[in-house]
N, C-alpha and C positions, 0 to 999 in steps of 0.2 A: 305583550306587544313585541313584534319582531323588529329586529334591527338590521341594518345594512352593514356588510363588511366591505371595506375598501383595501386595495393593495397599493402600496407606494414604495418608492426607493427609501432604504434606510438612511438616516442622517446621523450626524454626530450626537444629536440630542437624544437619540434612542438608546444609547449605550447602556445607561444605568437601568432602564426598564428591561432591556433584553437580557442583561447579565443576571438580573434578579429572576427573570422568567426561567433562565436555564440552570440556575445553581444546583437544583436537585434532580436533574434529568436522569443521571445514573447513580448507582450506589457510591461511586467515587467522585461525583460532581458532574462536570462537563468541560469541554475544551473551548467553548465559544469565547471565553475571556482571553484565550491565547491567540485567537485568529481575528477577533473583531477589528483591530486596527489594520490588519492586512486586507480583510475582505472589503472594508469600507472604501478602499482606494484601489483595489486590484483591477488592472486593465482587462477588457474583454469579459467582464463579469456583471452579474446583476444580483444585488443584495436586497431582497424584498422583505417588507413587514406587512402584516395584516393589522388593520385597526378597526375598531367598532365606531360607528357614526356618533355614538354618544360620548366617545372619548378618543378623539382622533390623534391624541398625542401618545397614548399608551399602546404599544404593540401587543397583540395577543397571539401572534404567530410569526415565524421568520423562516426564511430559506435562502440559500445562496446557490448560484449557478455560475459556472465559468466555462468558457469555450477553450478547450485545450487543443493542441496542434492537430490532432487527428480528426478535426471537425466533429468532435464529441463535446456535448455540454455535460459537464460533470455536476450532478446535483448533490448537495451536502447541507448539513446543518438544519434539517427540517425540525422545527420545534413548535409546539402548540400549547398554549396555556391550558392546564387541565380543566379549568372552568368552561372552556369553549370547545372541548372535544366533541366528536360526533356531529360536527357542523360542516364537514367536508373542507375544513380549512387547509389541511395538508394536501388534499387532492387539488384544490383550486390554486393554491400558491405554486404547486408543482406545474400545473398546466400553464400558468403565467410564465414560468421560466422556460418551458418548452416552446411556447409561442415566441418569446424573445429570441431563443436560440435559432429557430427556423428562419426568422427574419435576418439573422446574422449569418446565415449560410451553414449552420450546423446540420449534419446528416444523421447523427446518432446521439443517444444519451446513455449515460452510465451512472451507477451509484453503488455504494457498498452498504450492506445491512448486516448487523450481528445475527448470527444463527438463531439466537434466543429471542430476537425482537419480532414477535409475531405480528404486531401492529404494522411495523414498517414493511415486513414481507408482504402483508396483505395490501398495503398501499402500492407497492411496486407492481404486484400482479394486477391490481385494479387499473393501473395506468398502462398496462400492456407490456411491462418489462418481463424479460425471461432471465432466469438465473443461468449464468454461463460457466461459472467456476467457483470453487470454494477455497478459501485461503486460511492458513493457520498463522496467527500472530502471537509471538512470544516476546515478552519483555524480561530481561534478566539484569540484575544488579547486585552488588557492584561488579566491575570487571575483575574477577579473580581467576587465575588459571587453575584448573583442577590439579590436584596432586596425582597425576596419572601418567604412566608411561604409555603414550599412544604410538604404537609401533608403525601405524600406517599414516600418521599425520604428515610425514615427510613427502608423501605422494601428492600433497596439495601444494600448488604453486601459483604464482601470478602468471596469467596468460600473456602470450605474446601475439603480435599481429599475424605472425606466420601460422599460428594455430587457429586463425579465424574460421576457416572453412570447417575444421573439425568441430569447433564449438557450435557453429551453425547447424551442422549435421546432427549433433547431439540434441539441440533444442527443437529441431524439426521432426524428431521421432514422433510417431502418432500418439503414443501414450503421454508424452510430455506436452505436446501441442494441445491435446484435449484437456489436460489438467490446468495449464497456465493460460491458454488462449493467447500465447505470445505477449504476455503482459509483464510489467514490472511496476514497482511502487515508487512514486515521487511525491513527497509531502502529503501522503495519505490520499493520493489520487492514482488510479491505475492507468498507465500509459502503454501504448504499443511498443514492443521491443523490436524496432525496425532494424534492418541490416546496417544502416548508417549509424544509428545510435549504438548498436553493439560494437561496431568498429571504433567509435569514439570512446566508449567505455574501456575497451581493451587498450587503446592508446593511453588513456588516463590511468591505467593500472588499477582499474576497478573490478576486473573480472578475475576470479580465482577458480581454478579447475583442479579436479582430482584426476590424475593421470595414472592409470593402473600400472604402467610400465615406466614411470618417470625415473625411478632409481636404476633402471636397467638400460637406459638409453646408450650408455657407453658400450654395451655388449651387442648393439644392433649391427646386423650384417649389412655391409654396403650394398650387396646385390639383392637384398630382400625388398621387393617392390610391393609387398602386401601391407599397405599402411594400416589396415584394420588390425593387424597383429601388434602394432606398436602405437604408443601414445593413445591408448584407448581411454577416452574420457568417460568417467563413471559418475561425475557430479560437477555441479557448477554453482558458484555463488557470485553475486554482484553487490558491491558495497558502495555506500555513500558516506563520506567522512564529514560532510558539511552540516548535517543536522537538518532541521526543518522548522518552519514557523518562527524564524529568528531565534531558534533554540539550538546553538551549536554544540551543546554538551550531550547530544544524543548521537550515538553511532548506529547506523542502520545497515542491515543486510537486506537489501531491497528485493532480492530474489535469491532463492536457494532451492535446489532440487538435487537429490542424490539417490543412487540405487540401493543404498543400505543405510541403516541408522549409524553405523560406524563411520561411513564415508561422510554423512551429514555432519557428524560431530567433528571429524577431521577438518572439514571445510570451515566450520565456525572457529575452531582453534587457530587455523591459519589466518583467517580474517582478523582475529583479535591480536595475533602476533604482529601484524602489519601496523597496528596503531598503538601498541603497548609501549610505554616509556614512563620514566619517573615523573614526567610532566603531563601525564595522560589527563586530558580535559574531560573525558567522557564519564558521565555518571550512570548511564544506562545503555543497554544494547537492545535494539528492536530488530526482530527477525520476521520476515514475511516469506511464507512458503506456499506454493500452490498444491503441495501434497500434504496429506495428514501427518502430523507428528504425534505419536502416541504418548500417553502419560508415563509409560515406562522407558521413554527415550533417554539416551545418555545425556541429552541436554537438560532434562529435568533432574536426572540423578546427580550430575556433576556441577551444575550451576545453581545459583540462588534465583530461581524463577519467581518473579513477583507478580506476574500477570500473564494470562494466556487466554485467547479467544478465537473462535471461528467466525470468519466473515464470508458472506455470499456476495459475489459480484454480479450485478444485474445490468442488462443492456437491452436497448431497443432502437429500432430505426424510427426516425421522427419525420 
C-alpha cells in the first residue's frame, strides 16, 4: 500500500525525533543538535519536515533554507530517514524550499556538499545546480605555536583602510576570482565578499595581508610612483573572532588565499598571534580556503590537524 508524504514547518515537538534521525549521519555524528534551536526561530528562513500520513508526528526527512542578504536562499541540513530513501524526499523537500524562496523574492540558491558525498552531489545536479568553486576546510587544535623560526612571518600584518584598493586589486585577479567566486564563509554559509563588506572588515581589523615589501617600507623612495613595486600583496586572510552557532570557543579564518605554502603558513601564524593570550578562549581553529591545501602543507606538518575536508559550492538561478 502506498502512503502519502506531507511537508510541514518543523515544531518544537519534532526535536527529539529529528535529533534521533540525524545522530548517525556522518562518522562523527551530525551538527543538527547544535543548530536546532537556532533554525527553529531564525528569521527569513523555512525549516521543513516530511511526515508519513500514517504517522504525522514523526519526521522522516528535514531541510532548512534561509534567505541571506544577496537574495540567495541557502539550503542546508537535508536529511532523510534511511528507511525512506529512494522516494525523492530530498528532491521534493528542496523544491518546497525553492518555491518558498521565489515567493520571498530570492533570485538564487546555494549550498555546500562534501566532495565525497556522491548522493548529495547527484541531488544538486538533479535540481539544476552547478558547482562553482571548491573549498578546503581544515580544523586544527589545540592552538599551539610551532617551534619554528619563520623568517617571513613578519611580512604579514593587519590591513589598513588606506590599503583597501590594493586588497581589492589582489582579490579581483582572474585566478583568485575564479577560485573563490568572491565568497567568504559566515556560520558555514558562503556570502558575497562585497566592497562594502571588505571595507567594514578592514575597519574591524579582520583582514590580514602578506606584504612582500612590508619590512622595506622605510627604504621606499619618495619619488617612486610605481606602486606595483611596493607593498605587493601576496596573500590575504580574513578572520572572525566571534565563533558561530552560539559557539564562541571556535576561531575561524573565514577566507585565506596565498601565492605559496610558506605565505599561507605565515598568514595563519599572524592570525593566531592576534588572538593568543593566557586567557585564550579558543579550543579550535577552523580554516576555509578556496584554493587547495596539499597534505604536505606546512599547516599539516606544524599543527595538530584533527580534521580536513573538501567542499563543493553549488549555485543556481531560481
